[in-house]
N, C-alpha and C positions, 0 to 999 in steps of 0.2 A: 678731351675727347681730339682726336687727333684731326687738321684740317683736311686728311684722307678721307675718314668715317666722315666729317659733317658736308664736306661734298660730294662725297658719295650719294649718302642720303639725300641731296639735295636734289641730285641727279637722278635716281631715283623716283625720287615723285614727279621729277617734271616727263620722266617718258610715261607712267602711267596717264598721268594729267594727259598729257598729249594724245597718247592713243583712247583715252575714253571721249575725246570731240572727233580726234583724225585718225582715220585707217589709211595709212598710207601704204599700206605691204609690208611684207618680211624682208624684202629689200631695203626699205627704208632702215630698219633695222640692221641689217648686214651693210651694209656700209658704213654707218655708224661704228660698227664696232671696227671694219679696218681701217677708219679715219684713227680711231682712237690707239689700234695697235702700231698705226704709223707716227702718232706721238709719241710711244715709248719705247720703239727700239731704238733711234738712233743715238748713235755712241755720244752726243752732246748732248744727252737729255737732262733738262734742268729741272728743279723743285716743280716750277710751275705747269711744266708741259707735264710731268708724271701727276702733276693734280689736274691737269684738264682731261688726262690720258684714264685716270678711275672715272673724273666724273660721267664721261661720255659714256666710257663701256655699262658705270650702274645707269645711264639715260636707257643706253640699249636692252640692258635685262628689264628695268622696269614698263618700257614700253611693250619686251617680247610676254611680261608677263601680266600685263592687264589683254592680252590676246585670248587668254587660259580661262574665258568667263561662259557661264550659261549661254547656248547659240542655238536659236530657232532651227539654225541651219543641222543640228545636230539632232534636235529632239524629234523622236518616234511619233511624238504626238500631232509636230505641227500638220499630218497630214489630214488628221481628224475636225481641225477647226472649222466650228459651222455647223457640225455635225451631232446628232442627240448620241452621248456615249454614257455606258457604266465604269466609272474609275472603281478603283480597288487601293485603298494600303493605308498604312499609318498615318497619325497625324502629330503635327508638332504641337506646341501650347496653343489653345486659343486664346484667341486677342477679343476679349470679351466686352464691346460696345453698350453705349446708352439702350437702344432697340433693337440692336442685331449681333450677332458672332460672326468672327472670317475666320475659316479654318484654313491652313497651309495641311495638302497631304500626298504625301509622297508615293505617287501613281507606281503601283507594279501590276498590274493589268487591268485589260480595260477590256470593253465588250462593245462590240457596233454592230448591227445588219447579222445577228445571229454569229457571228465571228468573235473569238477570243484573241486577245493579243497578248502575249508575257515580254514586258518593258527589259531589257538587260541591264538598264539604270535606271533607279527611279526620277521620275518628270516631276516635281512640285505643281502643284494645281491650287489656286486659291478659291475659295469654298464660301461664298455669303448667304450663311445660313439664319435662321430666326433664333433669338434668344432662346428660347425653349424649345425642345428639351437641352440640356446641358452636355457638354462632350468638355473630354479632358485628353491629358496628353495619353500618346502612348492605342490611343482607342485606333482599333482596325475598322475602318468602313465602309461601306459600298455609297456612291454617288450619283446619282441618276440626274442628268443633264444635259445642257449645249455647252459645248466646250467653243471657247472663243477666245480674243487676244484683248489684252487691257490698253486702256487708249489714255494718252494724257488729255487732260481738262484743265479748263480755267474756274480760278476761285471767282469767291464774288465781286472781287473788287476789280477782275480781270485780267489776272495777270495768270499766269502758264505755270504750272506743276507738273515736272516732267514723270509723269505716274510709272511708265513702261521701264523708266530707269530704276526707278525707287525699289520696284517689285523686283526686275532684276537681280538687283546686287543680295537680294536673299534667295536667289535662285529661281525664281518664280519667271515662269513667260506666260503662263496660260491662268484661265480662270474660268468659274462656273457660277455665275449666278444664281443664288437658288434651288439649289436641287433636290430632288429625296434622296434621302437619307438613311444609311440604316445602319446603326452598330453592331458587328459581328463579333467582335472580343476587347480585351481592355491588357494591359497589362503588356503591349507591343513593343513597346519602344523598350530605351535605355535602364536598365533596371535603376543606376544613379541618379540620371534626371529623372526618371519615373520620382524616385524618392523627393528628391530634393523641390518636385513641381509640387508635386503631392501633400508636402509638407506646405508649403507656401500656398496653395488654394487654401488646406484646412485653415490658417491664420488668416486669409483673407475675410470668411467668413465667420470666426470668431471677433474681427472688426467688427462687422455689422454685426454681433450679438451686443457689445458694449457702445455701441453709437450709432444714432440716425443719420440717414441722407439729410443734405449731401455733407454730412462731417465723416461718417465712415467714408465715403467715395473719397473725401480729402486725403484722408489719412494714410486709405491705399495707394494713390499718388508718392505722398512723402515717403513713404516706406516702399513703395515697388515698381511705382512708376507708373502704377496701372490708373486709368481715366475714367475705369466705367462708373457707371450711377452719377457722375459728375453735372451730367447736363452741358448740352453748347452754350449755353446761357453763361452757365460759373466759367468755362472756359474761356469764353471770349470778355467776360470781366476782369480775369486774371490777367490776360491779354490785352484791355485798356491800362489797366492798374500796372504793368511792369512784372510780372510775379508768374507767371507761367512756368519759369523755369523751377520752380516749385515742385511742381508735380511731374515734371521730369527725372529720372533716375539718374544724373548726370555725375560727372567727376566733381563739382560744385556740392552737390546736393549730399553728396560721401563725406565729402572735407568736410561739412558742419556735424556727421555725425561724427568724424575723426575727431575733431575740435571738442565735441561737448565730452565724448570718454578722455580724453586728455584731459582735460580740467575739471573731471571727475578725481582722476588717479590724482591729481596735484594736492588734492585736500588730505593726503596720506600722506606722512615721511618718503615722499619717492623724488628723483629728482626730473627737470625738465626731459631729459633725454628716456628714462623709465617709464615714464607717463606715456610720451607719445610714442614707443613703442609698445604700450599697450592699447594708444588710441589705434596703430596702426593691428595690431592683432582683431581689436574689435570689428574692425571696419573687414576684414579679412571673414570673419565670422558673417557680420552682417550679410556678405557677399552672400556667403553659403546660404545664408536664412532666407533671401530673396531670389535664390533660383539657379545663380550662376548661369543667367542667359548673357548672352554677347553684351548686350548694352552695359551688363552688371560689370561684367569682366573689363570692358572698356574701361567704365567709370572709376573701379578701383584704383585701375594702374595708374589713373590721372589722379586719384586721391593720396594713394603712397608716394607721388612723388613730390604732390603738395608738400605733404608732410615730413619728408624728409631733406626738400627745403629750408622749412621752418626751423627743424631742429638743431642742420649740420651749420646752415646760413649758408651752405653752397648752391649758392642758386644757379650760378654757372652751371654747375654739372647736374643739377636735377632739371634744367633746359637741354641740356646733352640727351639726358635720360630721356625727356620727352621723345626727342625727334625718330631714338630708337625705338619707342615704345611705338611711336605713327610707322614708322618704316615695316616693324613687323605683322603692325595691324592691317599694315595696305598687301603687306607684301600675304596675306592668310586671303583677304578679300580688298582684292583693286577696286572694286566700285567701292567703297567705302569711304574712297576720298574726296570724291565729287559727288555722293548720291546718296551719302547717309547724313540724316539734317543731326542726330545722334553723335556720331564720331565727331563732326564739326563741332560742335557746339561744345562736348567737351573738352577738345584739344584746346580750342580758342581759349575757352573758359581758366584752364589751366595755363596756359600759356600769359595770358590777362596775369594773373596769379604771381605767376613767376619775376615777370618784367617790370610789371608796374605794382604789384602788392607791396613791396619792401619800400618803396620811394612815394608811393602816397602816401604812408603811413610815418611817413621820416616826418613829409611836408608839414601833417596835419598831428604831429606832436603836441599841440597845446590843448583839443580834443579829448576829453576826459577818456580812460579806457574800462573804465567803471561800465558792467555788465556788457563790454566787449563791445562799448560803443565806436571806438577806433578801428578797431578790427574790422569790425562792420563794415563800417564807412568804404576803408581801404580796399575790403575784399569785392564790395557792392561796385565799387567805379572803375578797379580795374576791369573785374569780368566785363560791365555793362560794353566799358568802352572796347574792349577786342571783340566782344559778339554783336556788339552794337550795327556794322557793316552789312552782316550776313543777315541778321536780324529782320532789316529794313528791306534787303534783297530779296526774302523770303515774303515778308507780308506785308510790308510795307505799311507799317501802324510805328509810329513814331510815339512811346508814353513819353507823356511830358511831367509824370508824377510819379516814376518808376523810385527815383531814388530815394524821397521821404517816405515812401511806401514801403520799399527794403528795407528803411532803417527800422524801420516800427514794427513791419511783419518777421524779419529772419532773427530777431534774438528768440522768440517766443519759437521758432518751429524745434529746434533740438530736444526743447523741451516737451515738446507737441508727440515727438516719435518717441523721445524716451520712456513715458508715460502710455504712449499708445503700445508701443514694446512688450513695456513690461506689464501692462495688463493681456496683452494676447498670449502671452509665457505664464500668467500664474491660472490665466483663465481654465490651462489645460488641468489643472492642479485643483484649482477650489474655486470656490464661486466669485471670492474675495476679490479678481480678477475686473471684474466689473464696474468695482468703487474706482479703481484709476478711470474710469469713463468719463468720470464728472470733470474732473484737472481738464482732457485733453476737451472734452466738449467746451470748455470754458476758452481755452487760447483758442483751437480752432474757430468760435464763434466770432475772437475778437479778429483773425485774422478775414471772416467775411465781412464783418462790419468795416472794418480798414479799405479793403480792398472795394467796396461798394462806396461807400463815402468816396475818395478819392475818385471812381471810376465816373461815378455819375458828376463832375465837377466839367462845368465848360469847359471845351479845350483840353480834356486830359490827356486827348491822345491826337495826332494830327496824321493825315492823309501823304505820305510820300509816294513823289510819280515812279512810274516801276524804271529802271535803268538796268545796264547791260551786267555782264557776266564780268567783262572785260572790264567795266570802270568798278567794278567788285575788287578784280584783283588789282587793279591802279590804286587803289584805296588802302589794301594791306601793300603793296608795295612802298606805297606812302610811309606807312607806320614804320615800316624796315629799316628806310631812310633815315625816318627821326630818329627812333630808336639808336643806331648805329652812328650818328651825329651826334646823339645828346651821350654817349659814352663816350666818344673820343674826348667830347670835351669832357666832361669828367676825370678821364684818365690823365688830360691835359693839367688839368685841375691839381688835382693829388701830385703831382711828377713836379709843379712848380711849391708847394705844400713843403714838399719834402725837400726841396732846394735844388732841385733840377737845372737841366739849363734853359733856358726862355728861346726860342726861339724868333725869329723876325717877325711871324704872323704875332708873338706874341706881346711884343713889347708897345 
């Protein structure tokens, strides 16, 4: 990748990050463009000046792009905050939890005080409703309740959570707690998305037929990223044990699926390249099966990049493609850079796999690769090293048993996902599909038992004091310095071994 593209991407992301924290006005962006032009136009411009100009220009572009996000100042609903209204619109995919459901409605029309208003553009409102009756994507509903603003809150450990920005990244600026709801019609959404979400709901229901709870909830989390019916106690146990990532549909999770599919096709007389291509195709089909949501698409891209690096050995090219993918994802939704934990974790986990995975695997060459132990070890260490600072910043919990738990649990995950998916698909054709519920039950029971044992150990986890975002940035900046210093040292060592010149510093 050209240095101009690489530095341009960094500049763009920097501009988005700055605007997310500070709004210095459009004049700041105009000034940045002016300085960029001054650096480019002089006749004596050098490569460094052009590089500076491109970086600053993309920085200004990122700063401007971050300003085009949902704003309360442009919303018609702002004048009705604190008032009782009746909103009508079409639902996005419901977020089903243990005891309640969260619905996002694209409000098109509202009524208040006997007066009706047609909204020129849809404005999203988050509704908190009871778990029953059930709702589906594309349902047109009427919701009567009090319109309110979301508020930031503190977790049980006193850590503040920017809930307002978390919702804003999805275009949600308002909420309505427990309104009276009425379904007016169904099938009002996009026909393709409606079809995909419909198949996903049918498959989740099929899981409940072949497995009891909480095993069904765990399989839903593994395959679909759904956390319903697992319960807060189970999720807390997984956090302490350091395996909460397995119930989040992330790039790392889908990479596990790709790896299993690749290993499966290696049984046949296929080359590593052909088997990996089949793994990539399987990942795409898996993404379609699970609904092609935003988080699924993001995780699929990350997983495909990891497959590319593994097959070709071109880690640097895969790394460049990762940043290009991040550029387009942030270009599409600038708020995802700082306020979307799913994007952040998928990006960092994939970055860890690309940068540290091969090196850790090489250093653990004496560890057997039977049953994928060495690969699991290197993948676990590389991803954990990169996501740990972010997890500590967000949760404040450091799991001291994460490494042994992941080594014991991760080899069972692909098998559970494979037999679970097979049971779901065969369940549509014949009752024989329920047969595969038994091996899945045994595998997931083992996961629960391992997590419960290690989470119950004294000092299984420790609480880390809260630290600022500046400290988090400094930690990852330190990571970057160590990585580039190590790479430079390796390049010098390679040059010496190849008979290159030895500088005075190397004597």
